[in-house]
N, C-alpha and C positions, 0 to 999 in steps of 0.2 A: 618877661613872663607873658606868654600868649595864652589867653583863655581859649578853651575849645569852641569851635564854631560849627562842627559837624556832630550829629547825634544819630543814634539808632535806638529804636524802642518798639515795644509791642503793647497792644491792649489784648487782654485775655478774658474770655467769658468764663463765668463759673456755672454752677448747676441750678441756681435759683432764677426764677423769672420775676422781672420787675412789673410794675403796673401796666407798662406798655406791651407786655407779653414777650418781651425780649430778655435774654439772659443778662444778669448784672455782670459788670466787668470791672477790671482794675488795670492800670497802666504803669509802665516803668520806662525809663530811658537812660542811656549811658553815653558819655562822650566817646567819640572815636577819632581816629586820625583825620585831619582835614581832608575832605574828599576833593580830588581834582581829576581832570581828564586822564592824567598820567597814572593815577593809582586806583581809579574807580573799580576796575575789574578785579584786581587783587583784594581790595578792601571788601567788595561785595562777596567774594568767596569766603573771607573771614567772618563777615556778618552772617552769611548763610550757615556757617559752622556754629556760630553762637546761637542762632535760632534753633538748630537741631539740639544743641546742648541745653537750652532753656526747656525745650520739649521733653528732654530727659529728666528734668527735675520738677516739672509742673504738669498738672493734668488739665490746665486751662485750654480752651479752644481759641486759637488765634483769631481775633476779630479784625485786627488792624496791625500792620507793621509800618513803622515810620522811619524813613531815612531822609536826611536833609534834602537830597536831590530827587527823591522818589518816594511816593506813597503808594502802598498797595492795600486793597481791601481783602480781608479774609472772610471767614464764615460768620454768619449770624446765628449759628447753632449754639446750644448750650453744652457745657461740659457733660461727660457721660454719667457721673455719679453724684448723688446727693452729698457726698463727702467733699466734692470739689467746690470749695467756697472761696471767694475772693479775699476774705479775711485771713485765710490760711496762707501765710507768705514765708518765703525764704529770704531772710535778711542776709545779704551778701556784704561782708565787711572786707574792704580792700584798702590798699595804701599806695601812694605815689612812690615809686621806687627811688626817685632822686631826692625828694624832700621828706619822705616818711609821713606826709600828711594823710590823715585817714579820711575815708569816704564810705558811703553806704548806698545800696540800691536794694529795693524790695521786689522780689519776683512773686507775683500773685498766683493763687490757685496751686499751692505747693502739693506735690505728690508725696504724701506722707508714707507711702508704702516703701520708699527707698531709704528711709531713715534706719540707721542701725538700731537694733533692739535696745531699749533703755536709754536712748540718747536723743537730744533735740538738734544735734549737729550732723550734717552730712559728712560722710567719709570722703575726704578730698584726695585720697591716694588710689582710689579704684572706682570703677563703674561710672555711673552718671555724674557723681561729684567730680571725679577727675576729668571727665569729658567737658563738663561745664567750665572748670578752672582753665583748662587748656584753651578752650575757645574764647573765654572771657579775656584772659591775659593777652591773647593774640590780637584782639581788635580794640579793646577798651583803652582809652587814654585818660590821664589824670584830669579831673575837673578843674584843677588849679593851674595846669600848664599842659597844653595839648602835645607838647614835644616829649612828655614823660610817660613811660610805661607804668603799668600797675601790677601789683601782686595781690592775689586773693588771700585773705587771712582766715576767714571762716565763712560757713554758710549755715545759718541757724534757723530752725523753724520758729516762727513767731505768729501770734494772732494779732493782726493789726487792722485798723480801719483806715480808709482813705488811700 
């Protein structure tokens, strides 16, 4: 069993200003296929698609994107609405397709406008939910074994700190 060594993640700004006058933010990261010279272009394309999918389910403003081999700075602007708070998160539950081991990641500054009426779960069969699942499953690897793919089980709105 080989643990993941390559990761992709983002820091997203919310709408509130901290004491320093900059927006508050929250971060997440997920394991990806081990990046090599041979697969970097293909993996970058998949990570770019995941970034677009995250933007489809979050109103946060990208402050920072992290890739093991590359770091890019984003905006220091705050998110557009007072509803865009870092504590509003989408809890992504997924599992290792080979071992069925469960894992989670929280995407901060959830866009609550895309939730189906009367539900705290995103629709994974259409729209932004489906786009996120497709992009996530294409690039994310199991945190338990980097050679294993993952399957998204649910995306639920939660109020979380940290």
